[in-house]
N, C-alpha and C positions, 0 to 999 in steps of 0.2 A: 660722601655722596657719590653714587655710581654715575659714571658717564656713559651715555649710550654710544655703542660702537657703530661706525659707519659700515656700509656694505663691503664685503670682502673684495679685494682687488683681484680682478681676473687677469692672470699672467698672460693668457693668450690675447686678450684685448689690448693689453699694453704693448705686446710685441707687434700686434697688427698696426697700432698707431705709429710706432716707430718705423715700421716698414713703409707705411704710407708716406710719412715725412721724407724718408730716404728716396722713395720713388719720385716724389714731387721735386726734390732738390736735383736728382739726377736728370730729370726731364728739362728743368730750367737750365742746368749746365749744358746739356746737349743742344738746346735751342740757341743758347748764347754762342756756343762753339760754331754752330752752323752759320750764325750770322757773321762771325768773324772769318769764316772760311769762304766767303763770297769770292768768286773768280776775279782776276784782275780786270777783265772786261766789264763785269758788273760794277766793280768799284769805280772804274774810270767813268762809266756812264752816270753813276750816281754823283760823282764829284763834279761832273759837268753841269748837273742840274736835271738830269733825266734824259729819256730817249728823244730823238728828233726824227719826225717824219719828213721834214724838209728844212732847208736853210738857204737863204740867199745872202750873198755879201756883195756890197758895192765897194769897189777897190780903186785906190790910186797906187800905181806901181812905178818904180824906177827900174827900167829894163836895161840889161847890159849886153844881150846878144840878140841876133835876128835884126830887129829894127830898134836900136837903142834909143832911149829917151823916156819921157814921162808918159804913161798910158793910164787910162781909166777904163774899167770894164765892170760888168755885173755877171757873177757866176752863181747860178741857182742849181741846187741839187735836191732831188726828191727820191727817197728810198723806194726800191733798192738800187736802181741804176739810171734814173732819168737825169739829164743834164741840159741846162741852157746857158750858153756863154755868149754874151753880147758885148762886142767891142765898140767903144765910142771913138770915132775918128773925126777928122776935119770934114770928111765927106759924109756919105751915108753910113748909118750904123750897120754893122754886120752881126748877124745872130746865127749861131750854130746850135742845133737842137738834136738831142738823142732822147727819144721817148718811146717806150715800149719796144725797144730794139730798132726803131726806124729813125733814120737821120734826115734832117732837112737843113737848108741853108737859105737865109734871107739877106739880101743886100738892099737896104732902104725898104721899099715896099715890094720889091721884086723877089719872087721865090725862084731860086736857081738850083741846078744840079749840085749835089754835094761833091766837092773835090775829094778824090780818094785819100789824099793826105789829111784832109780835115776829118774824114771819118775815122782814120787811125788815131788822130789826136783826141777826138771825142771819146772813143773807146778807152783810151788811156786815162783821160780825166774821169770817166765814169767809174772805172775800177779803183782809181786812187781815192776818189771821194767816198765811194762805198766803204772801203776799208778804213780810211781815217775818220769817217763819221761814226765808226764803232758798232752801230746797232746791228749790222748784218753779221757781225761776228757771233751773235747769239743764235744765228740760224744755221744749223749744220747742213741744210740743203743748199746754202749759198757759200759758206766759207768755213774753214777750219783753222785752228790756231793752237800754238803751244807756247807756254811761258819760257823765256830764256833764263839760263843760269846766270849767276852774278858775273862769272868770268867772260860772258858774252856781251856785257853791257859796256857802252862807251862811258867815258868820264862824265860825271855831272848828272847822271840819271839814277833813278832808284829801282825801276822795274822795266821789263821789256817783254815783247812777244813777237813771234813770227807768224804771219797769217798767209793763207793761200785761198784764192777763190776756187770753188769746186769746178768751174768751167775751164780752169787751167791757167797757165801763165806763171811767171816767176813769183817768188814770195815777196812779201812786204815785211819790213820790221818797224815796229812802233815802240817808242820809249816814253816813259812817264816819270814825273817828279815825285817827291815824297807826298804830295797832295793828290796823287793819281791823275794829274792833268797830262794830256798828251803834249809833249814838248819837242819831240823829234820823230820824223818819219822818213823812211828810205824805201826805194823801190825802183824798178826799171820802168822807163816811160818812153814814149815817142812824142816829140814836140816839133813837128815840121813847121817852118823850114829850118829851125835851129838844129835839129838832129835828134838822135835817140841816145839814151844813156842812163846812168844811175842818178836819180833825183834824190836830193837830201834837203829836207825842209825843217827849219827850226821855228817853233811857234812861241811867241813871246807876248808880254804885256796883256795878261788876261784881265778881263773886266766883265761885269754882269750885264746881260741883256735879257729881259723878260724871264728872269730866274735861271738863266743858263750862263755859265762862265766860259767865255770864248776868247781866243787870242785876237788882239788888235793889230798885231804885226807878225809877219812871217818872212824869213830869209831863205831864199832858194839857191841851191847849187846844183849844177849838172856836171857830172864827172869831175867834181872838185873845183869847177870854175864858177865864179859868181854869175848867177842867171838873172835874178831880180830881187828887189825888196818890196814887199807888199804891205800897204797900210789899209786896214779895213775902215771905211768911212761910216758904214751902216750895215747892221744885220737885220734881216727879217726872218723870224723863226716860226716854224710850224711844229709844235710839240708832238711827241710820239704818243 
């Protein structure tokens, strides 16, 4: 009994199908590679839980220089450069604000001229918070950065970068653990009346707040001397 033959195989069609499968696979591999090639900044922001438009932390700190003792304060940052620092004291609260490049100082309910040294300190805090909050590093109009080589990393970290703000000033160095969390930051600061120098901050005890992993403890050194240990009592987050 004769068996009916199927239609002849078109060699060109078969080659075309193979080529299509190869192209599809190549595109998938390329997309996967692109995902793996995210920058260190992008990975660190993702590891934190995403961008932050603003964050406020309420702090209890043991201070070793200036006026030693236990202090509490509230430090609020809003991208890219706004800062509000409120010190809780036995007398009237003191609030220093830098907003839109303009500084103000309030003692209790009285608005007073901003002392020059306070303006210097606010500018320092503004730059530090902008860089260590990471998001401005995605904006070439605000900051630039380059990843550090392995021989430039201190012991105990996995990755690092050096960043500069476009407006000028000295560089900052940021270091990350194997989970891409920021665990160490360094840079020049002015902290009147304590003085100016090289600030080094270690971030520790990460926990989750509103979907973001943030440090609950930080240890500060200025020019190698213990400056303060900070415990975060509460975060308030404005997602990016």
